C-alpha positions as CSV (number, residue, x, y, z in Angstrom):
1,M,2.2,11.8,-4.7
2,N,2.8,14.4,-7.4
3,N,0.1,16.6,-9.0
4,I,-0.2,14.4,-12.2
5,T,-0.7,11.2,-10.1
6,M,-3.2,13.0,-7.9
7,T,-5.3,14.4,-10.9
8,L,-5.2,11.2,-12.9
9,N,-5.6,8.5,-10.2
10,A,-6.7,10.0,-6.9
11,D,-9.1,12.9,-7.4
12,E,-12.1,10.8,-8.5
13,L,-11.5,8.4,-5.6
14,I,-11.3,11.2,-3.1
15,L,-14.4,12.8,-4.5
16,S,-16.2,9.4,-4.2
17,A,-15.2,9.2,-0.6
18,L,-16.5,12.7,0.0
19,R,-19.8,11.8,-1.7
20,E,-20.1,8.8,0.5
21,D,-19.9,11.0,3.5
22,I,-22.0,13.9,2.2
23,T,-24.9,12.8,0.0
24,S,-26.7,16.2,0.0
25,E,-25.4,18.3,2.8
26,D,-23.5,18.2,6.1
27,I,-26.6,18.9,8.2
28,T,-24.7,19.2,11.5
29,T,-22.2,21.8,10.3
30,N,-24.9,23.7,8.4
31,S,-26.9,23.8,11.6
32,V,-24.2,25.6,13.6
33,M,-22.5,27.5,10.7
34,R,-25.0,29.4,8.6
35,A,-22.5,31.5,6.8
36,P,-18.8,31.4,5.7
37,K,-16.3,32.1,8.4
38,M,-12.5,31.7,8.3
39,G,-10.9,29.3,10.8
40,E,-8.0,27.0,11.4
41,V,-7.5,23.6,13.0
42,E,-4.4,21.7,14.0
43,L,-3.4,18.2,12.8
44,I,-2.1,16.4,15.9
45,C,-0.4,13.0,16.1
46,K,-1.6,10.7,18.9
47,Q,0.6,7.7,18.3
48,D,4.3,7.1,17.3
49,G,4.7,6.0,13.6
50,I,5.5,7.0,10.0
51,I,3.3,9.6,8.3
52,A,2.0,9.0,4.8
53,G,-0.7,10.6,2.7
54,L,-0.3,14.2,3.5
55,D,-1.0,15.3,-0.1
56,V,-4.2,13.2,-0.1
57,F,-5.3,14.7,3.2
58,K,-4.7,18.2,1.8
59,R,-6.5,17.4,-1.4
60,V,-9.7,16.5,0.5
61,F,-10.1,20.1,1.6
62,T,-9.0,21.7,-1.6
63,L,-11.6,19.6,-3.6
64,L,-14.2,21.0,-1.3
65,D,-12.9,24.6,-1.5
66,S,-9.8,25.5,-3.6
67,A,-9.1,28.4,-1.3
68,T,-8.3,26.1,1.7
69,E,-4.7,26.3,2.8
70,T,-2.8,23.5,4.5
71,V,0.7,24.0,6.0
72,F,2.6,20.9,7.2
73,H,5.5,20.7,9.5
74,V,6.5,17.2,8.3
75,K,6.7,15.3,5.0
76,D,5.7,11.8,4.0
77,G,8.1,9.2,5.4
78,D,9.0,11.2,8.5
79,E,8.8,9.6,11.9
80,V,6.2,11.2,14.1
81,K,5.6,11.1,17.8
82,N,2.6,11.1,20.1
83,G,1.8,14.8,20.7
84,D,3.5,16.2,17.6
85,R,1.7,19.0,15.8
86,L,1.9,18.0,12.2
87,G,0.3,21.0,10.5
88,I,-2.5,23.5,10.3
89,V,-5.5,23.6,7.9
90,R,-7.0,27.1,7.3
91,G,-10.2,28.0,5.5
92,D,-13.9,28.2,5.7
93,I,-14.9,26.5,9.0
94,R,-17.7,24.7,7.2
95,V,-15.1,23.1,4.8
96,L,-12.9,22.1,7.8
97,L,-15.7,20.4,9.6
98,S,-17.2,18.7,6.5
99,G,-13.9,17.4,5.2
100,E,-12.4,16.3,8.6
101,R,-13.4,12.7,8.7
102,T,-12.7,11.8,5.1
103,A,-9.3,13.5,5.3
104,L,-8.3,11.7,8.5
105,N,-9.6,8.4,7.2
106,F,-7.1,8.6,4.3
107,L,-4.2,9.8,6.4
108,Q,-4.7,7.4,9.2
109,R,-5.1,4.4,6.9
110,M,-2.1,5.3,4.8
111,S,0.1,6.2,7.8
112,G,-0.9,2.9,9.5
113,I,0.3,1.0,6.4
114,A,3.5,2.9,6.2
115,T,4.2,2.4,9.9
116,Y,3.5,-1.4,9.8
117,T,5.5,-1.8,6.6
118,N,8.5,0.1,8.1
119,S,8.4,-2.2,11.2
120,V,8.4,-5.3,9.0
121,A,11.1,-4.0,6.6
122,K,13.4,-3.3,9.5
123,L,13.4,-7.1,10.2
124,L,15.0,-7.7,6.8
125,E,17.8,-5.3,7.2
126,G,21.2,-6.8,6.5
127,S,19.8,-9.2,3.9
128,K,19.4,-8.9,0.1
129,T,15.7,-9.6,0.3
130,K,13.1,-6.9,-0.6
131,L,9.7,-6.7,1.0
132,L,6.8,-6.6,-1.4
133,D,3.1,-5.9,-1.0
134,T,0.3,-7.8,-2.8
135,R,-3.1,-7.1,-4.5
136,K,-4.8,-7.8,-1.1
137,T,-5.9,-4.1,-0.8
138,T,-9.1,-2.4,0.2
139,P,-11.3,-1.9,-2.9
140,N,-10.7,1.5,-4.5
141,M,-7.9,2.2,-2.1
142,R,-5.0,0.5,-4.0
143,V,-3.3,3.6,-5.3
144,F,-3.2,5.0,-1.8
145,E,-2.2,1.8,0.0
146,K,0.6,0.8,-2.4
147,Y,2.0,4.3,-2.2
148,A,2.0,4.0,1.6
149,V,3.9,0.7,1.4
150,R,6.7,2.5,-0.6
151,V,6.7,5.4,2.0
152,G,7.2,2.8,4.7
153,G,10.2,1.2,3.0
154,G,8.6,-1.6,1.1
155,Y,8.3,-2.3,-2.6
156,N,5.3,-2.8,-4.9
157,H,4.5,-6.1,-6.6
158,R,2.4,-5.8,-9.7
159,Y,-0.3,-3.0,-9.4
160,N,-3.1,-5.0,-11.0
161,L,-4.0,-7.9,-13.4
162,S,-2.9,-5.8,-16.4
163,D,0.5,-5.1,-14.9
164,G,2.2,-8.5,-14.9
165,I,1.8,-12.2,-15.4
166,L,1.5,-14.3,-12.3
167,L,0.5,-17.9,-12.9
168,K,-1.0,-19.2,-9.7
169,D,-2.4,-22.6,-8.8
170,N,-5.7,-22.1,-10.5
171,H,-4.1,-20.8,-13.7
172,I,-1.9,-23.8,-13.7
173,G,-4.9,-26.0,-13.2
174,A,-6.8,-24.4,-16.0
175,A,-3.8,-24.8,-18.4
176,G,-3.1,-28.4,-17.3
177,S,0.5,-28.1,-16.1
178,V,3.2,-25.6,-15.2
179,K,5.0,-26.2,-18.5
180,E,1.8,-25.6,-20.5
181,A,0.9,-22.5,-18.5
182,V,4.3,-20.9,-19.1
183,R,4.2,-21.9,-22.8
184,M,0.8,-20.3,-23.3
185,A,1.9,-17.1,-21.4
186,K,5.0,-16.8,-23.6
187,E,2.9,-17.2,-26.7
188,Y,0.3,-14.7,-25.7
189,A,2.0,-12.0,-23.7
190,P,4.3,-9.2,-25.1
191,F,7.9,-10.3,-24.9
192,V,8.7,-7.4,-22.5
193,R,6.6,-9.0,-19.8
194,K,8.2,-11.2,-17.2
195,I,6.4,-14.4,-16.3
196,E,6.1,-15.4,-12.6
197,V,5.0,-18.9,-11.6
198,E,3.7,-19.9,-8.2
199,V,5.0,-23.3,-7.1
200,E,4.2,-25.4,-4.0
201,N,6.9,-28.0,-4.1
202,L,10.3,-28.7,-5.6
203,D,8.9,-30.7,-8.5
204,M,6.8,-27.8,-9.6
205,L,9.9,-25.6,-9.2
206,R,12.0,-27.8,-11.5
207,E,9.2,-27.7,-14.1
208,A,8.9,-23.9,-13.9
209,L,12.6,-23.5,-14.4
210,E,12.7,-25.9,-17.3
211,A,9.8,-24.0,-18.9
212,G,11.7,-20.7,-18.7
213,A,9.9,-18.8,-15.9
214,D,11.5,-15.5,-15.0
215,I,10.3,-15.4,-11.4
216,I,9.5,-18.3,-9.1
217,M,7.1,-17.7,-6.2
218,L,7.6,-20.2,-3.4
219,D,4.2,-20.5,-1.8
220,N,3.7,-21.8,1.7
221,M,6.8,-24.0,1.5
222,S,8.9,-25.0,4.5
223,A,12.0,-23.1,5.2
224,E,14.1,-26.1,4.3
225,D,12.4,-26.6,1.0
226,M,12.7,-22.9,0.2
227,K,16.5,-23.0,0.9
228,E,16.7,-26.0,-1.5
229,A,14.6,-24.1,-4.0
230,V,17.0,-21.2,-4.0
231,R,20.0,-23.6,-4.4
232,L,18.3,-25.4,-7.3
233,T,17.3,-22.1,-9.0
234,A,21.0,-21.0,-8.9
235,G,20.2,-17.6,-10.3
236,R,18.3,-18.8,-13.4
237,A,15.2,-17.0,-12.1
238,E,14.4,-14.5,-9.4
239,T,12.8,-16.0,-6.3
240,E,9.9,-14.8,-4.1
241,C,8.4,-16.4,-1.1
242,S,4.9,-15.9,0.1
243,G,2.2,-17.3,2.3
244,N,0.8,-15.7,5.5
245,V,3.9,-13.6,6.1
246,T,3.5,-11.2,9.0
247,K,5.7,-9.1,11.3
248,E,5.6,-12.0,13.8
249,N,7.1,-14.7,11.5
250,I,9.1,-12.9,8.8
251,A,12.4,-13.1,10.7
252,R,12.6,-16.9,10.0
253,L,12.7,-16.1,6.3
254,K,15.5,-13.5,6.4
255,D,18.4,-15.9,5.7
256,I,16.7,-18.2,3.1
257,G,18.2,-16.2,0.3
258,V,15.2,-15.3,-1.8
259,D,15.1,-12.1,-3.7
260,Y,11.7,-11.0,-2.5
261,I,9.2,-11.7,0.3
262,S,5.6,-10.7,-0.3
263,S,3.1,-10.0,2.5
264,G,-0.6,-9.3,2.1
265,A,-0.6,-8.2,5.8
266,L,1.1,-4.9,4.8
267,T,-2.2,-3.7,3.4
268,H,-4.9,-6.0,4.8
269,S,-3.8,-6.1,8.5
270,A,-2.1,-2.8,9.3
271,P,-3.8,-0.9,12.0
272,I,-4.4,2.8,11.5
273,L,-2.1,5.5,13.0
274,D,-4.1,7.6,15.5
275,L,-4.3,11.2,14.3
276,S,-6.7,14.0,15.1
277,L,-7.8,17.5,14.0
278,K,-8.1,19.6,17.2
279,N,-8.4,23.2,18.5
280,L,-10.6,24.5,15.7
281,H,-11.1,28.2,16.1
282,A,-12.1,31.3,14.1
283,V,-9.3,33.6,12.7
């Protein structure tokens, strides 16, 4: 993340996380550290994976005290191994202790998503299909989690409801039909916006194509029907398949020929990457 992104989108979220953890004071740290004292602590990897979120980790400490210094031996996207020493944080020991948990929470979560995304993306290597995330993100963590997906080798679907048009089953139900939903979207939305339509069968697909949809989402359809859907689409629209896609079942979708596969599991089911701050000492 660059400084502009951090300032505009991340700082308030990081501060909110710090306020969640420190409502008035860190009573434990203040009990054992009555005055400022310089120290440093090591960031250590305890599990193989892909690191993501180093700038966010660093920002936690500088928001508590701008004089805190962090030196990393790796960069976002690097493969890390159990036992690797990833960096050093140096500053007021009280800041190191008070910021530790929040900083690690961000870094572990983001690195876990990058690691899981990377393992899923590798299963699509050799195909034209791109791996997408979804809006199934942790509340107030979307900017971090979608960034981690990109670090892991995935791509971002729309960021939020203002970012793109996706007519799902309930929108179609509200409009009355696929054709009417697409017509209304074309009438209302700026012409620069693409219109994506979720379909559940080949009849809905045909209707969406006739209505002029730009992207067709094939939702929870069989592999055979999805292959037929790609054939029927014949390049008139981009295609995406979705529906409970995980690392365990994505391989069966590799040769279907869709442009995209979206997976909510990238953000809602990725385990954290085990990281730790150790060996705190005065300097």
